[in-house]
N, C-alpha and C positions, 0 to 999 in steps of 0.2 A: 600439201599444206601442212605447216608447222603447228602442232596443237599448242596451246599457251593457256596458262590459268592465272588468275590473280589469287593473291594470298588473302583469306578472310578469316573469320573467326572459327568456322567450323561448319560441318554439315548441318542443315535444317535450322541454323541460327542467322540471323541478319548479320551481314557482314559489310564491312567498309573496304571498298576495293583500293589497293595501294597502287596509284597510278606510276610509281616510281619503281614498281617491282613486277618481273615477268618471269613465269616458269615456263622452260621449254622441255618438252619430253621427246622431240624428234628433231633430227639436223640442227643440233644445238649450235654449233660453230655458225651455222647460216643465220642465227638469232643475232649474234654479235655483226656478222658481216652486213646484214640488213641495216642494221643502226648505222654502221660506217657508211654504207653506200648513201643513206639518206643524209648524212651530216656534210656540211661544207666547212672548208678551212681546217683540215686535220693538223694538229700540232704534234701530238706525241700518240704513238701506240704501242702498248706492251703486248707482246706475245710471250707467255710462259708456258711452255708445253714440251714434255719429254720428246715427242716426236711430231715432226712437220713434214707435209708434202704438198704438191701441188693439187689443186683441186678445180674441177670445172663448174658448170651451171649448177649442179646440185647445191652449191654453197650460196646461191643467189649472187654473189659477186665472185667472179672466177680469180684464179690466183694471179692472172696476168692483170686484171682489172685493179687488183690490190696494190700490185707493184707499181702500176701506172699513177694510181692515185697517191701514193707515197712520194713519187717524182713530182708530179704536177702540183701537190699541196705543199711540196718542201717540208714534208713531215719528217719526224726523227722516229724510227721504229728501234725498240729496245727488245730484243730477241733472246731468249734464254731457253736452252734446249740441251738435250744430252749430246754428247759428242756422236756425229753421225758415223755410222759404220755401214747402214744399208746405202746402196746407191741412190734410191729414191729420196732419202732424208737428205744426203749430202747435196744432191740437186737442188732441192728446195731451198736448202740454207744458202748455197752459192748463189742462186737466183735473188734472193734477198739482199745479200752482200752486194750483188752487181748493180743495185740501183744506187749506191754511194749515199744512202739515206738510213743505213741501220748500224746500230751497234749491237754486236752478237757476242753472246758468252754462252759457254758450254759449262755445265755443271753435271758431273757423272752420276749423281744420286737424284737428280731431279725426278719428283713424282707429281707436283703440283700442275693443275690446269688453270691457268688465271689470265684474262684478257681485259685490257682497260684501254681507253681512248680519251683523249682531249681534244674537242673540236671548238670551232667557233660557235656552234650551237649547244655546247655543254660537253659534260663529261659522263661516262658511262663504263661499267665493267660487267664482265660475265665471269662466273665461276661455276664448276661443276666437274663432270666427269670425262668430257671430251678432249682428246687431243687436237691439234691443230692439223688435221689430216683428211683425206678424202675418205677414208675408210671410217672415220667418226661420223660422217654424214649417212653413212648406212646402218651403223650399229645403233642400238638402243642405248642412248646416253640420256643424261638429266643435266640441266644448267639453270642458273637463275641470272637474269639480266637486271642489273641496277642501275637506274638513272640517278644522277646527282642533283635531285630536287626532293624538297621536302626531307623527311627522315633519311632519304637515301644519299643526301650530300655526305654525311659522315661515313657512311660505309663506303661510297666510292672513294673518298680521301684515304680510308683506312687500306682498301684494296690496292690503290695506287702506290702507298707506302711500302706495302708488302711486295709488291711486283718490283719496286725499286730496290728493295732490299735483297730480294732473291738475285737480281742482276747484278748487285755489288758483293755477293756472297764470296767469301774468302776462298772458297773452294773452286771458284769460276776460272776459266781459261778464257780470255777475251780474243775471239779470232777475227773480230772486224770491228773497225771504228769508223763512224759516220765521215764522209768526206766533207770539208768545209767549203762552202761556195763564197764567193765575194760578198762581203759584208756579214757573213755568217761565221 
């Protein structure tokens, strides 16, 4: 089970639960993947992570399921990562590229971990310490999932802008551009 908490005023005080905010302290990436899995009509997915690997059932949605949904929903993935040196990192990036649905850039200095999604059911973002890796599902990590509702709307917009800005970094090397489909 993924322990989560809502942010309130403090211990012992009455608190108002922010329904647009969720704190994750275990299997942080699965919090983002679960939100994706429950959403229909993916449009854009941002994955900004220094390291990326394939992952299995621990993520809630497997790496294979993620790639299938990108294709099935005709979504565009914007991926920013460090240049892959390790074989597991290269393999994951290559599999994302092989979907034909990804724009992938490498940035050597990347440290940010930021994940955003636009879907027919709304937008959301996850920020925190977790890389987009199977290992992060076992490590002690922390993250905050923000939904674009109420006060969260502006935060998600700001985080999407930041993800786009990192993707367009002047230090980037574009290694994959989404294949265009008929009418796209």
